[in-house]
PyMOL Python script that loads the backbone (N, CA, C, O; Angstrom):
from pymol import cmd

cmd.read_pdbstr("""\
ATOM      1  N   MET A   1       1.226  -0.934   0.372  1.00  0.00           N
ATOM      2  CA  MET A   1      -0.139   0.135   0.216  1.00  0.00           C
ATOM      3  C   MET A   1       0.953   1.205  -0.208  1.00  0.00           C
ATOM      4  O   MET A   1       2.178   1.145  -0.307  1.00  0.00           O
ATOM      5  N   ARG A   2      -0.086   2.321  -0.441  1.00  0.00           N
ATOM      6  CA  ARG A   2       1.135   3.576  -0.631  1.00  0.00           C
ATOM      7  C   ARG A   2       0.770   4.441   0.845  1.00  0.00           C
ATOM      8  O   ARG A   2       1.185   5.598   0.917  1.00  0.00           O
ATOM      9  N   LEU A   3      -0.050   3.831   2.074  1.00  0.00           N
ATOM     10  CA  LEU A   3      -0.005   4.597   3.176  1.00  0.00           C
ATOM     11  C   LEU A   3       0.987   5.347   3.628  1.00  0.00           C
ATOM     12  O   LEU A   3       0.638   6.332   4.279  1.00  0.00           O
ATOM     13  N   ARG A   4       2.193   5.162   3.466  1.00  0.00           N
ATOM     14  CA  ARG A   4       2.966   5.776   4.355  1.00  0.00           C
ATOM     15  C   ARG A   4       3.515   7.105   3.457  1.00  0.00           C
ATOM     16  O   ARG A   4       3.935   8.191   3.856  1.00  0.00           O
ATOM     17  N   GLU A   5       3.351   6.612   2.171  1.00  0.00           N
ATOM     18  CA  GLU A   5       3.752   7.800   0.918  1.00  0.00           C
ATOM     19  C   GLU A   5       2.641   9.123   1.111  1.00  0.00           C
ATOM     20  O   GLU A   5       2.880  10.329   1.163  1.00  0.00           O
ATOM     21  N   LEU A   6       1.495   8.470   1.184  1.00  0.00           N
ATOM     22  CA  LEU A   6       0.869   9.603   1.192  1.00  0.00           C
ATOM     23  C   LEU A   6       0.532  10.300   2.705  1.00  0.00           C
ATOM     24  O   LEU A   6       0.246  11.497   2.730  1.00  0.00           O
ATOM     25  N   ARG A   7       0.565   9.691   3.685  1.00  0.00           N
ATOM     26  CA  ARG A   7       0.657  10.169   4.770  1.00  0.00           C
ATOM     27  C   ARG A   7       1.661  11.240   5.371  1.00  0.00           C
ATOM     28  O   ARG A   7       1.488  12.023   6.306  1.00  0.00           O
ATOM     29  N   GLU A   8       2.941  11.007   4.419  1.00  0.00           N
ATOM     30  CA  GLU A   8       4.039  11.875   4.860  1.00  0.00           C
ATOM     31  C   GLU A   8       3.950  13.062   3.925  1.00  0.00           C
ATOM     32  O   GLU A   8       4.480  14.124   4.255  1.00  0.00           O
ATOM     33  N   ARG A   9       3.260  12.929   2.689  1.00  0.00           N
ATOM     34  CA  ARG A   9       3.030  13.823   1.661  1.00  0.00           C
ATOM     35  C   ARG A   9       2.818  14.964   2.450  1.00  0.00           C
ATOM     36  O   ARG A   9       3.347  16.075   2.446  1.00  0.00           O
ATOM     37  N   GLN A  10       1.538  14.226   3.430  1.00  0.00           N
ATOM     38  CA  GLN A  10       0.745  15.534   4.114  1.00  0.00           C
ATOM     39  C   GLN A  10       1.076  15.989   5.481  1.00  0.00           C
ATOM     40  O   GLN A  10       0.336  16.654   6.205  1.00  0.00           O
ATOM     41  N   ALA A  11       2.286  15.555   5.766  1.00  0.00           N
ATOM     42  CA  ALA A  11       3.172  15.483   7.040  1.00  0.00           C
ATOM     43  C   ALA A  11       2.234  15.482   8.287  1.00  0.00           C
ATOM     44  O   ALA A  11       2.035  16.403   9.079  1.00  0.00           O
ATOM     45  N   LEU A  12       1.591  13.955   8.264  1.00  0.00           N
ATOM     46  CA  LEU A  12       0.408  13.623   9.303  1.00  0.00           C
ATOM     47  C   LEU A  12       1.516  12.267  10.006  1.00  0.00           C
ATOM     48  O   LEU A  12       2.144  11.359   9.460  1.00  0.00           O
ATOM     49  N   SER A  13       1.370  12.651  11.312  1.00  0.00           N
ATOM     50  CA  SER A  13       2.214  11.414  11.729  1.00  0.00           C
ATOM     51  C   SER A  13       1.227  10.527  12.029  1.00  0.00           C
ATOM     52  O   SER A  13       0.028  10.788  11.929  1.00  0.00           O
ATOM     53  N   LEU A  14       1.878   9.036  12.551  1.00  0.00           N
ATOM     54  CA  LEU A  14       0.904   7.956  12.697  1.00  0.00           C
ATOM     55  C   LEU A  14      -0.058   8.117  13.520  1.00  0.00           C
ATOM     56  O   LEU A  14      -1.146   7.600  13.264  1.00  0.00           O
ATOM     57  N   ARG A  15       0.137   8.897  14.734  1.00  0.00           N
ATOM     58  CA  ARG A  15      -1.088   9.297  15.789  1.00  0.00           C
ATOM     59  C   ARG A  15      -1.891  10.324  14.919  1.00  0.00           C
ATOM     60  O   ARG A  15      -3.107  10.182  15.049  1.00  0.00           O
ATOM     61  N   GLU A  16      -1.599  11.091  14.263  1.00  0.00           N
ATOM     62  CA  GLU A  16      -2.536  12.004  13.726  1.00  0.00           C
ATOM     63  C   GLU A  16      -3.628  11.530  12.555  1.00  0.00           C
ATOM     64  O   GLU A  16      -4.758  11.912  12.250  1.00  0.00           O
ATOM     65  N   LEU A  17      -2.995  10.816  12.206  1.00  0.00           N
ATOM     66  CA  LEU A  17      -3.783   9.932  10.854  1.00  0.00           C
ATOM     67  C   LEU A  17      -4.927   8.890  11.635  1.00  0.00           C
ATOM     68  O   LEU A  17      -6.037   8.538  11.236  1.00  0.00           O
ATOM     69  N   SER A  18      -4.155   8.524  12.986  1.00  0.00           N
ATOM     70  CA  SER A  18      -5.058   7.315  13.764  1.00  0.00           C
ATOM     71  C   SER A  18      -6.080   8.418  13.901  1.00  0.00           C
ATOM     72  O   SER A  18      -7.103   8.392  13.217  1.00  0.00           O
ATOM     73  N   ALA A  19      -5.813   9.476  14.843  1.00  0.00           N
ATOM     74  CA  ALA A  19      -7.382  10.415  14.951  1.00  0.00           C
ATOM     75  C   ALA A  19      -8.047  10.894  14.264  1.00  0.00           C
ATOM     76  O   ALA A  19      -9.218  11.117  14.569  1.00  0.00           O
ATOM     77  N   LEU A  20      -7.459  11.263  12.931  1.00  0.00           N
ATOM     78  CA  LEU A  20      -8.690  11.224  11.675  1.00  0.00           C
ATOM     79  C   LEU A  20      -9.558  10.557  11.192  1.00  0.00           C
ATOM     80  O   LEU A  20     -10.683  10.831  10.773  1.00  0.00           O
ATOM     81  N   SER A  21      -8.779   9.320  11.291  1.00  0.00           N
ATOM     82  CA  SER A  21      -9.491   8.159  10.246  1.00  0.00           C
ATOM     83  C   SER A  21     -10.005   7.230  11.307  1.00  0.00           C
ATOM     84  O   SER A  21     -10.565   6.177  10.999  1.00  0.00           O
ATOM     85  N   GLY A  22      -9.807   7.639  12.672  1.00  0.00           N
ATOM     86  CA  GLY A  22     -10.871   6.287  13.884  1.00  0.00           C
ATOM     87  C   GLY A  22      -9.992   4.901  13.798  1.00  0.00           C
ATOM     88  O   GLY A  22     -10.424   3.953  14.454  1.00  0.00           O
ATOM     89  N   VAL A  23      -8.857   4.725  13.079  1.00  0.00           N
ATOM     90  CA  VAL A  23      -8.330   3.413  12.723  1.00  0.00           C
ATOM     91  C   VAL A  23      -7.122   3.532  13.740  1.00  0.00           C
ATOM     92  O   VAL A  23      -6.318   4.464  13.732  1.00  0.00           O
ATOM     93  N   ASN A  24      -7.098   2.214  14.817  1.00  0.00           N
ATOM     94  CA  ASN A  24      -5.941   2.282  15.667  1.00  0.00           C
ATOM     95  C   ASN A  24      -4.663   2.269  15.242  1.00  0.00           C
ATOM     96  O   ASN A  24      -4.383   1.765  14.154  1.00  0.00           O
ATOM     97  N   TYR A  25      -3.569   2.914  16.178  1.00  0.00           N
ATOM     98  CA  TYR A  25      -2.808   3.421  15.790  1.00  0.00           C
ATOM     99  C   TYR A  25      -1.745   2.392  15.239  1.00  0.00           C
ATOM    100  O   TYR A  25      -1.018   2.566  14.261  1.00  0.00           O
ATOM    101  N   ASN A  26      -1.807   1.129  16.178  1.00  0.00           N
ATOM    102  CA  ASN A  26      -0.995   0.238  16.076  1.00  0.00           C
ATOM    103  C   ASN A  26      -1.437  -0.977  14.677  1.00  0.00           C
ATOM    104  O   ASN A  26      -0.782  -1.930  14.253  1.00  0.00           O
ATOM    105  N   SER A  27      -2.743  -0.468  14.263  1.00  0.00           N
ATOM    106  CA  SER A  27      -3.027  -1.178  12.971  1.00  0.00           C
ATOM    107  C   SER A  27      -2.507  -0.606  11.689  1.00  0.00           C
ATOM    108  O   SER A  27      -2.501  -1.351  10.709  1.00  0.00           O
ATOM    109  N   ILE A  28      -2.008   0.797  11.553  1.00  0.00           N
ATOM    110  CA  ILE A  28      -1.852   1.595  10.827  1.00  0.00           C
ATOM    111  C   ILE A  28       0.170   1.300  10.674  1.00  0.00           C
ATOM    112  O   ILE A  28       0.900   1.396   9.688  1.00  0.00           O
ATOM    113  N   TRP A  29       0.385   1.050  11.663  1.00  0.00           N
ATOM    114  CA  TRP A  29       1.408   0.993  11.991  1.00  0.00           C
ATOM    115  C   TRP A  29       2.115  -0.381  11.385  1.00  0.00           C
ATOM    116  O   TRP A  29       3.233  -0.562  10.903  1.00  0.00           O
ATOM    117  N   ARG A  30       1.200  -1.110  11.571  1.00  0.00           N
ATOM    118  CA  ARG A  30       1.347  -2.795  11.083  1.00  0.00           C
ATOM    119  C   ARG A  30       1.167  -2.873   9.449  1.00  0.00           C
ATOM    120  O   ARG A  30       1.798  -3.652   8.735  1.00  0.00           O
ATOM    121  N   ILE A  31       0.205  -1.940   8.997  1.00  0.00           N
ATOM    122  CA  ILE A  31      -0.135  -1.721   7.629  1.00  0.00           C
ATOM    123  C   ILE A  31       1.208  -1.481   6.827  1.00  0.00           C
ATOM    124  O   ILE A  31       1.820  -2.274   6.111  1.00  0.00           O
ATOM    125  N   GLU A  32       1.494  -0.171   7.147  1.00  0.00           N
ATOM    126  CA  GLU A  32       2.731   0.438   6.924  1.00  0.00           C
ATOM    127  C   GLU A  32       3.844  -0.512   6.396  1.00  0.00           C
ATOM    128  O   GLU A  32       4.422  -0.683   5.323  1.00  0.00           O
ATOM    129  N   ALA A  33       3.883  -1.171   7.920  1.00  0.00           N
ATOM    130  CA  ALA A  33       5.022  -2.225   7.952  1.00  0.00           C
ATOM    131  C   ALA A  33       5.113  -3.407   7.011  1.00  0.00           C
ATOM    132  O   ALA A  33       6.067  -4.176   6.898  1.00  0.00           O
ATOM    133  N   GLY A  34       3.781  -3.430   6.249  1.00  0.00           N
ATOM    134  CA  GLY A  34       3.523  -4.679   5.457  1.00  0.00           C
ATOM    135  C   GLY A  34       3.484  -5.956   6.368  1.00  0.00           C
ATOM    136  O   GLY A  34       3.682  -7.083   5.913  1.00  0.00           O
ATOM    137  N   ARG A  35       3.232  -5.714   7.598  1.00  0.00           N
ATOM    138  CA  ARG A  35       3.149  -6.721   8.932  1.00  0.00           C
ATOM    139  C   ARG A  35       1.559  -7.557   8.701  1.00  0.00           C
ATOM    140  O   ARG A  35       1.362  -8.614   9.300  1.00  0.00           O
ATOM    141  N   THR A  36       0.805  -7.138   8.055  1.00  0.00           N
ATOM    142  CA  THR A  36      -0.726  -7.194   8.004  1.00  0.00           C
ATOM    143  C   THR A  36      -1.561  -6.340   6.676  1.00  0.00           C
ATOM    144  O   THR A  36      -1.197  -5.271   6.186  1.00  0.00           O
ATOM    145  N   GLY A  37      -2.584  -7.034   6.340  1.00  0.00           N
ATOM    146  CA  GLY A  37      -2.972  -6.343   5.374  1.00  0.00           C
ATOM    147  C   GLY A  37      -4.270  -5.273   5.859  1.00  0.00           C
ATOM    148  O   GLY A  37      -4.329  -5.051   7.068  1.00  0.00           O
ATOM    149  N   ALA A  38      -5.015  -4.794   5.218  1.00  0.00           N
ATOM    150  CA  ALA A  38      -6.167  -3.928   5.481  1.00  0.00           C
ATOM    151  C   ALA A  38      -7.254  -4.134   4.727  1.00  0.00           C
ATOM    152  O   ALA A  38      -7.297  -4.012   3.503  1.00  0.00           O
ATOM    153  N   LYS A  39      -8.489  -4.571   5.724  1.00  0.00           N
ATOM    154  CA  LYS A  39     -10.017  -4.769   5.433  1.00  0.00           C
ATOM    155  C   LYS A  39     -10.666  -3.742   4.586  1.00  0.00           C
ATOM    156  O   LYS A  39     -10.463  -2.578   4.929  1.00  0.00           O
ATOM    157  N   PRO A  40     -11.239  -3.901   3.781  1.00  0.00           N
ATOM    158  CA  PRO A  40     -11.891  -2.612   2.908  1.00  0.00           C
ATOM    159  C   PRO A  40     -12.466  -1.809   3.814  1.00  0.00           C
ATOM    160  O   PRO A  40     -12.083  -0.669   3.551  1.00  0.00           O
ATOM    161  N   ARG A  41     -13.159  -1.796   4.710  1.00  0.00           N
ATOM    162  CA  ARG A  41     -13.423  -0.713   5.458  1.00  0.00           C
ATOM    163  C   ARG A  41     -12.293   0.268   6.208  1.00  0.00           C
ATOM    164  O   ARG A  41     -12.485   1.455   6.472  1.00  0.00           O
ATOM    165  N   THR A  42     -11.152  -0.437   6.476  1.00  0.00           N
ATOM    166  CA  THR A  42     -10.253   0.221   6.981  1.00  0.00           C
ATOM    167  C   THR A  42      -9.501   1.089   5.621  1.00  0.00           C
ATOM    168  O   THR A  42      -9.297   2.303   5.632  1.00  0.00           O
ATOM    169  N   VAL A  43      -9.259   0.435   4.818  1.00  0.00           N
ATOM    170  CA  VAL A  43      -9.324   1.290   3.298  1.00  0.00           C
ATOM    171  C   VAL A  43      -9.917   2.355   3.139  1.00  0.00           C
ATOM    172  O   VAL A  43      -9.244   3.311   2.753  1.00  0.00           O
ATOM    173  N   ARG A  44     -11.053   2.497   3.333  1.00  0.00           N
ATOM    174  CA  ARG A  44     -11.897   3.610   3.272  1.00  0.00           C
ATOM    175  C   ARG A  44     -11.822   4.666   4.034  1.00  0.00           C
ATOM    176  O   ARG A  44     -11.934   5.846   3.701  1.00  0.00           O
ATOM    177  N   ARG A  45     -11.561   4.061   5.425  1.00  0.00           N
ATOM    178  CA  ARG A  45     -11.463   5.360   6.799  1.00  0.00           C
ATOM    179  C   ARG A  45     -10.051   6.029   6.529  1.00  0.00           C
ATOM    180  O   ARG A  45      -9.790   7.210   6.757  1.00  0.00           O
ATOM    181  N   LEU A  46      -9.237   5.143   6.040  1.00  0.00           N
ATOM    182  CA  LEU A  46      -7.730   5.925   5.773  1.00  0.00           C
ATOM    183  C   LEU A  46      -7.699   6.646   4.611  1.00  0.00           C
ATOM    184  O   LEU A  46      -7.041   7.679   4.493  1.00  0.00           O
ATOM    185  N   ALA A  47      -8.456   6.103   3.632  1.00  0.00           N
ATOM    186  CA  ALA A  47      -8.665   7.072   2.391  1.00  0.00           C
ATOM    187  C   ALA A  47      -9.292   8.302   2.491  1.00  0.00           C
ATOM    188  O   ALA A  47      -8.975   9.288   1.825  1.00  0.00           O
ATOM    189  N   THR A  48     -10.383   8.247   3.504  1.00  0.00           N
ATOM    190  CA  THR A  48     -11.384   9.318   3.647  1.00  0.00           C
ATOM    191  C   THR A  48     -10.257  10.266   4.187  1.00  0.00           C
ATOM    192  O   THR A  48      -9.923  11.241   3.513  1.00  0.00           O
ATOM    193  N   ALA A  49      -9.649   9.986   5.428  1.00  0.00           N
ATOM    194  CA  ALA A  49      -9.028  10.705   6.346  1.00  0.00           C
ATOM    195  C   ALA A  49      -8.005  11.660   5.244  1.00  0.00           C
ATOM    196  O   ALA A  49      -7.760  12.866   5.287  1.00  0.00           O
ATOM    197  N   LEU A  50      -7.567  10.680   4.334  1.00  0.00           N
ATOM    198  CA  LEU A  50      -6.278  11.430   3.689  1.00  0.00           C
ATOM    199  C   LEU A  50      -6.731  11.861   2.486  1.00  0.00           C
ATOM    200  O   LEU A  50      -5.954  11.876   1.531  1.00  0.00           O
ATOM    201  N   GLY A  51      -8.181  12.314   2.335  1.00  0.00           N
ATOM    202  CA  GLY A  51      -8.434  13.041   1.253  1.00  0.00           C
ATOM    203  C   GLY A  51      -8.352  12.322  -0.347  1.00  0.00           C
ATOM    204  O   GLY A  51      -8.340  13.097  -1.302  1.00  0.00           O
ATOM    205  N   VAL A  52      -8.300  10.935  -0.580  1.00  0.00           N
ATOM    206  CA  VAL A  52      -8.067  10.521  -1.450  1.00  0.00           C
ATOM    207  C   VAL A  52      -8.910   9.214  -1.692  1.00  0.00           C
ATOM    208  O   VAL A  52      -9.557   8.743  -0.756  1.00  0.00           O
ATOM    209  N   GLU A  53      -8.913   8.527  -3.135  1.00  0.00           N
ATOM    210  CA  GLU A  53      -9.888   7.776  -3.362  1.00  0.00           C
ATOM    211  C   GLU A  53      -9.235   6.487  -2.504  1.00  0.00           C
ATOM    212  O   GLU A  53      -8.036   6.525  -2.227  1.00  0.00           O
ATOM    213  N   PRO A  54     -10.005   5.423  -2.122  1.00  0.00           N
ATOM    214  CA  PRO A  54      -9.427   4.017  -1.557  1.00  0.00           C
ATOM    215  C   PRO A  54      -8.440   3.486  -2.750  1.00  0.00           C
ATOM    216  O   PRO A  54      -7.283   3.201  -2.441  1.00  0.00           O
ATOM    217  N   HIS A  55      -8.871   3.348  -4.099  1.00  0.00           N
ATOM    218  CA  HIS A  55      -7.617   3.067  -4.959  1.00  0.00           C
ATOM    219  C   HIS A  55      -6.486   3.805  -5.347  1.00  0.00           C
ATOM    220  O   HIS A  55      -5.779   3.596  -6.332  1.00  0.00           O
ATOM    221  N   GLU A  56      -6.365   4.710  -4.474  1.00  0.00           N
ATOM    222  CA  GLU A  56      -4.994   5.715  -4.644  1.00  0.00           C
ATOM    223  C   GLU A  56      -4.014   4.772  -3.534  1.00  0.00           C
ATOM    224  O   GLU A  56      -2.821   4.670  -3.819  1.00  0.00           O
ATOM    225  N   LEU A  57      -4.471   4.167  -2.414  1.00  0.00           N
ATOM    226  CA  LEU A  57      -4.089   3.724  -1.520  1.00  0.00           C
ATOM    227  C   LEU A  57      -3.403   2.664  -1.907  1.00  0.00           C
ATOM    228  O   LEU A  57      -2.287   2.504  -1.414  1.00  0.00           O
ATOM    229  N   LEU A  58      -3.925   1.679  -2.896  1.00  0.00           N
ATOM    230  CA  LEU A  58      -3.710   0.398  -3.290  1.00  0.00           C
ATOM    231  C   LEU A  58      -2.891   0.340  -5.005  1.00  0.00           C
ATOM    232  O   LEU A  58      -2.747  -0.646  -5.727  1.00  0.00           O
ATOM    233  N   LYS A  59      -2.546   1.521  -5.210  1.00  0.00           N
ATOM    234  CA  LYS A  59      -1.839   1.742  -6.641  1.00  0.00           C
ATOM    235  C   LYS A  59      -0.359   0.884  -6.247  1.00  0.00           C
ATOM    236  O   LYS A  59       0.320   0.996  -5.226  1.00  0.00           O
ATOM    237  N   GLY A  60      -0.206   0.271  -7.077  1.00  0.00           N
ATOM    238  CA  GLY A  60       1.269  -0.463  -7.068  1.00  0.00           C
ATOM    239  C   GLY A  60       1.375  -2.044  -6.538  1.00  0.00           C
ATOM    240  O   GLY A  60       2.310  -2.830  -6.692  1.00  0.00           O
ATOM    241  N   VAL A  61      -0.145  -2.276  -5.733  1.00  0.00           N
ATOM    242  CA  VAL A  61       0.130  -3.339  -4.677  1.00  0.00           C
ATOM    243  C   VAL A  61       0.192  -4.344  -6.024  1.00  0.00           C
ATOM    244  O   VAL A  61       1.349  -4.761  -6.083  1.00  0.00           O
ATOM    245  N   ASP A  62      -0.297  -4.679  -6.698  1.00  0.00           N
ATOM    246  CA  ASP A  62      -0.200  -5.804  -7.935  1.00  0.00           C
ATOM    247  C   ASP A  62       0.539  -5.243  -9.104  1.00  0.00           C
ATOM    248  O   ASP A  62       0.099  -5.315 -10.251  1.00  0.00           O
ATOM    249  N   GLY A  63       1.400  -4.816  -8.861  1.00  0.00           N
ATOM    250  CA  GLY A  63       2.237  -4.398 -10.226  1.00  0.00           C
ATOM    251  C   GLY A  63       2.487  -3.358 -10.143  1.00  0.00           C
ATOM    252  O   GLY A  63       3.118  -2.801 -11.042  1.00  0.00           O
TER     253      GLY A  63
END
""", "prot")
cmd.dss("prot")
cmd.show_as("cartoon", "prot")
cmd.util.cbc("prot")
cmd.orient("prot")
């Protein structure tokens, strides 16, 4: 996922993104570290918080 790239582009910390999205800090950390995948609902919540479409978070995942 491009989550870290998009988050850093907006100068948001993990905690700030957690507060904006309602997604647990540890979950965001694990997703960015590649330790776990994100459920569709989580992708939507993160995308909304970052002001992008959900597919923007997934670009480059499958190729």
